[in-house]
C-alpha positions, 0 to 999 in steps of 0.5 A: 969473239960474239957478245952474249947474254951473259956479258951483257950489262943491263940486266932489264932487256926482254928475251921473247921474239914476238914476230917472224922479224924479232926471231933471234935466228932471222938473219940478213937485217937490213939498214933501215930495221927498227932497233928494239932496244929492249930486246935482248936478241936484237941487241945482242945481233945489232952489237956483233954485226957492228962488231963484226963490221968495224973488225973488232976482234975479242974486245969486250969491254968495246962490245959493252961500250958500244951496249951502253951506248945504244941504250943510254946516248944514242937519242930515241929518236934514232931507231933504224939499225942505219941511223944508230950506226951512223950517229955513233959514227959521228959522235965517237972517233974510237969506242 
């Protein structure tokens, strides 16, 4: 299952690719890459990547909870993919 735009809980995302590295078809984001929490394509890619990394199957509720955690709970000064992933792993036993 891939998390999709229609399933997201926040509706204020921007849906425009500004540069090549922001292109929604760009594959292979690096751990050091910054996550723009206001860009819908980046959030979808990150959430789906984390679901794959954590071996989630078809859990829409978990993906929506992860979206909320990233937007509302992860400190704003943590911006890299690896930093956000590490913060979540340190602060949540289960999503």
